[in-house]
C-alpha positions as CSV (number, residue, x, y, z in Angstrom):
1,M,0.0,0.0,0.0
2,R,1.3,3.4,-1.0
3,R,2.6,5.6,1.8
4,F,2.6,9.4,2.1
5,Y,3.7,12.1,4.6
6,N,1.7,14.8,6.2
7,E,3.0,16.5,9.3
8,K,-0.3,18.4,10.0
9,I,-2.4,15.4,10.9
10,D,-2.7,13.9,14.4
11,E,-4.8,11.6,16.5
12,N,-7.8,14.0,16.4
13,T,-7.9,14.1,12.6
14,N,-11.0,12.7,10.9
15,F,-10.8,14.4,7.5
16,F,-8.0,16.3,5.7
17,S,-7.2,17.5,2.3
18,L,-4.2,18.3,0.0
19,S,-4.0,20.8,-2.8
20,G,-1.6,21.9,-5.5
21,K,1.4,19.8,-6.5
22,E,0.7,17.1,-3.9
23,A,-2.8,16.4,-5.2
24,H,-1.6,16.7,-8.8
25,H,1.0,14.0,-8.1
26,L,-1.6,11.7,-6.6
27,K,-3.9,11.9,-9.6
28,T,-1.7,12.5,-12.6
29,V,1.5,10.8,-11.7
30,L,0.4,7.9,-9.4
31,R,-3.0,7.7,-11.0
32,L,-4.8,6.9,-7.8
33,K,-8.6,6.9,-7.8
34,T,-11.5,7.9,-5.5
35,G,-12.3,5.1,-3.1
36,E,-8.7,3.7,-2.9
37,E,-7.0,3.3,0.5
38,V,-3.5,4.6,1.3
39,I,-1.3,5.1,4.3
40,F,-0.2,8.5,5.6
41,T,2.4,9.1,8.4
42,N,2.8,12.3,10.3
43,G,6.5,11.7,11.0
44,N,5.8,11.8,14.7
45,G,5.1,8.1,15.3
46,L,1.6,7.7,14.0
47,D,0.3,6.1,10.8
48,F,-3.1,6.7,9.3
49,L,-5.1,4.4,7.1
50,V,-7.2,6.7,4.9
51,K,-9.7,6.5,2.0
52,I,-9.6,8.9,-0.9
53,K,-13.0,10.6,-0.8
54,D,-12.4,13.1,-3.6
55,L,-9.5,13.4,-6.1
56,E,-9.3,16.2,-8.6
57,K,-6.4,17.6,-10.6
58,N,-5.3,20.0,-7.9
59,Y,-7.3,18.8,-4.9
60,A,-7.6,15.7,-2.8
61,E,-9.7,14.9,0.2
62,F,-9.3,11.9,2.6
63,S,-11.3,10.3,5.5
64,V,-9.4,8.6,8.2
65,I,-10.3,4.9,8.7
66,D,-7.8,3.9,11.4
67,I,-4.9,5.4,13.4
68,F,-2.1,3.3,14.7
69,K,1.5,3.6,16.0
70,G,4.2,2.8,13.5
71,K,6.2,-0.4,14.1
72,K,9.3,0.2,12.0
73,D,11.2,2.6,14.3
74,S,14.0,1.5,16.6
75,H,13.5,1.5,20.4
76,V,16.8,3.3,20.8
77,K,17.1,7.0,19.8
78,I,20.4,7.3,17.9
79,S,21.8,10.8,17.1
80,L,24.4,10.6,14.5
81,G,26.8,13.5,14.0
82,F,29.0,13.8,10.9
83,S,31.6,16.3,9.9
84,M,30.6,18.3,6.9
85,I,32.1,17.2,3.6
86,K,32.4,18.9,0.2
87,G,29.4,19.6,-2.0
88,K,26.5,17.3,-2.5
89,K,28.3,14.4,-0.8
90,N,26.5,15.5,2.4
91,D,23.2,14.9,0.7
92,E,24.1,11.3,0.0
93,I,24.2,10.6,3.8
94,I,20.7,11.7,4.7
95,K,18.5,9.0,3.0
96,P,20.6,6.0,4.1
97,L,20.7,7.3,7.7
98,T,17.0,7.7,7.6
99,E,16.7,4.1,6.3
100,L,18.9,2.9,9.1
101,G,16.6,4.3,11.7
102,V,18.6,7.2,13.0
103,F,16.5,9.4,15.2
104,E,18.5,12.6,14.8
105,I,21.1,13.8,12.3
106,I,23.7,16.3,13.4
107,P,25.9,18.0,10.8
108,Y,28.8,19.9,12.2
109,I,32.1,21.7,11.4
110,S,35.3,20.3,12.9
111,K,38.9,21.5,12.4
112,R,39.5,19.3,9.4
113,S,36.1,19.6,7.8
114,I,36.5,20.2,4.1
115,S,33.2,22.2,3.9
116,D,32.1,25.2,6.0
117,P,29.1,26.8,4.2
118,G,28.0,30.3,5.0
119,E,24.8,31.0,7.0
120,K,22.5,31.3,4.0
121,K,23.8,28.0,2.5
122,K,23.5,26.3,5.9
123,T,19.8,27.0,6.0
124,G,19.3,25.8,2.4
125,K,21.1,22.6,3.2
126,T,19.0,21.8,6.2
127,E,15.8,22.4,4.2
128,R,17.0,20.2,1.4
129,W,18.0,17.4,3.8
130,A,14.6,17.5,5.4
131,E,13.0,16.8,2.1
132,L,15.4,14.0,1.4
133,A,14.6,12.5,4.8
134,K,10.8,12.7,4.0
135,E,11.4,10.8,0.8
136,A,13.3,8.0,2.6
137,L,10.8,7.9,5.4
138,K,8.0,6.9,3.0
139,Q,10.2,4.4,1.2
140,C,11.4,2.6,4.3
141,E,8.0,2.7,6.1
142,R,9.2,4.6,9.2
143,S,6.8,6.7,11.2
144,Y,9.3,9.1,12.8
145,L,10.9,11.7,10.6
146,P,14.6,12.2,11.8
147,R,15.2,15.6,13.3
148,I,18.0,17.4,11.4
149,R,19.9,19.9,13.4
150,D,21.2,23.1,11.9
151,V,24.9,22.9,11.1
152,S,26.9,23.6,14.3
153,Q,30.4,23.5,15.6
154,F,32.1,20.4,16.9
155,E,32.6,22.0,20.3
156,D,28.9,22.7,20.6
157,V,28.0,19.1,19.8
158,I,30.1,17.5,22.5
159,S,29.5,20.2,25.1
160,N,25.7,19.8,24.7
161,S,25.6,16.1,25.2
162,D,24.5,15.6,28.8
163,D,21.1,14.2,27.8
164,Y,22.5,10.9,26.5
165,D,23.0,7.5,28.1
166,L,25.9,6.7,25.8
167,K,28.3,8.9,23.9
168,I,30.5,7.5,21.2
169,M,33.3,8.9,19.1
170,F,34.3,6.7,16.3
171,H,38.1,6.9,16.1
172,E,40.8,4.9,14.5
173,R,42.9,4.9,17.7
174,T,40.3,3.2,20.0
175,T,40.4,2.8,23.8
176,I,37.5,0.4,24.0
177,S,36.1,-2.6,22.0
178,S,32.5,-2.8,21.0
179,K,32.1,-5.9,23.2
180,T,33.3,-4.0,26.2
181,L,31.0,-1.2,25.2
182,M,28.0,-3.5,25.3
183,E,29.0,-4.9,28.7
184,K,29.4,-1.4,30.1
185,Y,26.2,0.1,28.7
186,M,23.5,-2.6,28.9
187,N,20.3,-0.8,27.7
188,P,21.0,2.8,26.6
189,K,17.9,4.6,25.4
190,K,19.6,7.6,23.9
191,I,22.9,7.4,22.0
192,I,25.0,10.1,20.4
193,A,27.7,8.9,18.0
194,I,30.0,11.2,16.1
195,V,32.1,10.5,13.0
196,G,35.0,12.7,11.9
197,P,36.1,14.1,8.6
198,E,38.2,12.1,6.1
199,G,41.3,13.6,7.7
200,G,40.2,12.4,11.1
201,F,39.7,14.1,14.4
202,T,42.6,16.1,15.8
203,D,44.2,15.0,19.1
204,E,42.7,18.0,20.7
205,E,39.2,17.1,19.5
206,K,39.6,13.5,20.7
207,E,40.8,14.7,24.2
208,A,37.9,17.2,24.4
209,A,35.3,14.5,23.6
210,I,36.7,12.1,26.1
211,N,36.6,14.9,28.7
212,F,32.9,15.2,28.0
213,G,32.3,11.5,28.5
214,F,32.7,10.1,25.0
215,E,33.9,6.5,24.6
216,T,36.2,6.0,21.5
217,I,35.7,2.9,19.4
218,S,36.9,1.9,16.0
219,L,35.0,1.1,12.7
220,G,37.7,-1.5,11.8
221,P,41.2,-1.6,10.4
222,R,40.5,0.1,7.1
223,I,40.3,3.8,6.4
224,L,36.7,4.6,5.3
225,R,35.3,7.5,3.3
226,A,33.3,9.9,5.4
227,Q,30.0,8.8,3.9
228,T,30.8,5.1,4.5
229,A,31.9,5.9,8.0
230,S,28.7,7.6,8.9
231,L,26.5,4.8,7.6
232,S,28.8,2.2,9.2
233,A,28.5,4.0,12.6
234,A,24.7,4.1,12.4
235,F,24.5,0.4,11.5
236,L,26.9,-0.6,14.3
237,C,24.9,1.4,16.9
238,Q,21.7,-0.3,15.7
239,H,23.4,-3.7,15.7
240,L,24.8,-3.4,19.2
241,F,21.9,-1.6,20.9
242,G,19.0,-1.3,18.5
243,D,16.9,-3.4,16.2
244,I,19.4,-4.7,13.6
245,H,20.5,-8.2,14.7
């Protein structure tokens, strides 16, 4: 059954409508018809089984048949921080992280970051990433849309991390194994994991993160591209503590 996204609907919604491009897409591109049933998610944990009551070229109306909690999201809230890389390579990270069940995506600037966009570009990137996450949300049948933070500085990310049960810095010179990490942190509910740029974290950044309570573990013996490292980090966190077994 086809899935769609509408952040404006909630548990009190009985009827709702769409207009303009969204309705046009349903009728002209997807060729849906009045009377068909589809699924909407509000990106906040709820799914809606709805029936199409009216479908015109630029207008669609729906009635809600049933509301239920989504079942495809991880029980662990993982925040994944990645150091900004050049150009559209950052875009390539958003959809896979959404598919891997990441709860929050944190782009940041570190000392060896290749990219440091201006304020106007930062806003544009965040808006574009949100749209990419929405596309992936529908495809992978999640019900929670990942929160995407504004681009921040590395120091701000690590210093504002008190609200996590487990804090991980993925680093090639590790101080703890993943097995030891599992034994030390049995059932974390909120995890923040940060991945560095292709040049790696500086010694000062590593020391600063450790001082803020971050554990350092490795992603293996090989040097990974920044995009690969981000996805590997998300997968490993889900495998160790989440819903990928």
